[in-house]
C-alpha positions in Angstrom: 100.4 101.2 71.8 100.7 101.5 75.6 101.5 98.3 77.4 98.8 97.2 79.9 100.9 96.8 83.1 99.2 95.5 86.2 100.7 94.5 89.5 99.3 92.9 92.6 99.5 95.3 95.5 98.3 95.6 99.0 96.5 98.8 100.0 94.7 100.2 103.0 91.4 101.7 101.7 90.9 105.3 102.8 87.6 105.9 101.0 85.7 105.9 97.8 85.0 108.7 95.3 82.2 107.5 93.1 83.8 104.6 91.1 87.3 105.3 92.4 89.0 103.6 95.4 91.3 106.0 97.3 93.9 103.9 99.1 97.4 104.0 100.6 100.0 101.5 99.5 101.0 99.3 102.4 104.2 98.0 100.6 106.5 99.1 97.8 105.4 97.9 94.4 107.7 95.4 92.7 107.8 97.0 89.3 106.1 100.4 89.5 108.9 102.9 89.6 108.5 106.0 91.8 105.8 104.5 94.0 106.4 103.6 97.6 104.6 102.3 100.7 102.4 105.1 102.1 101.7 106.7 98.7 98.0 107.5 98.2 96.7 106.1 94.9 93.4 106.5 93.1 92.3 103.2 91.5 89.3 103.2 89.1 86.8 100.4 89.7 87.8 99.0 86.3 91.3 98.6 87.6 90.3 96.3 90.5 90.5 92.7 89.3 90.4 91.0 92.7 90.2 92.1 96.3 90.5 90.9 99.9 89.3 92.5 103.1 91.2 91.4 106.2 89.4 92.0 109.5 90.7 91.0 112.9 89.1 87.6 112.8 88.6 86.7 109.2 89.5 87.4 105.6 86.9 88.0 102.9 87.0 88.0 99.1 84.5 88.5 96.3 82.9 85.1 97.0 82.1 86.1 100.6 80.8 89.7 100.2 77.5 88.9 102.0 79.5 87.5 105.0 81.7 90.6 104.9 78.7 92.9 105.2 77.5 90.9 108.2 80.9 91.1 109.8 81.1 94.8 109.3 77.6 95.2 111.0 78.9 93.1 114.0 82.0 95.3 114.3 79.8 98.4 114.2 77.5 96.9 116.9 74.5 96.7 114.6 74.2 92.9 114.8 
């Protein structure tokens, strides 16, 4: 039986491919051998257990997704 190993990590999201997040690691993982900051990873939606988006003025999490969309619109000049 394969051990379910998860690790908290920080990534810079590059894009999405259906239900997969394509991201670059922003720091070396603590336990995942062979992975380093800058490596591009593909994370299935089911593998994301929590998230944070850090914008210049604020940080957003799952409980503030509506406010995140509004902030993105402001940054794009739509609001």
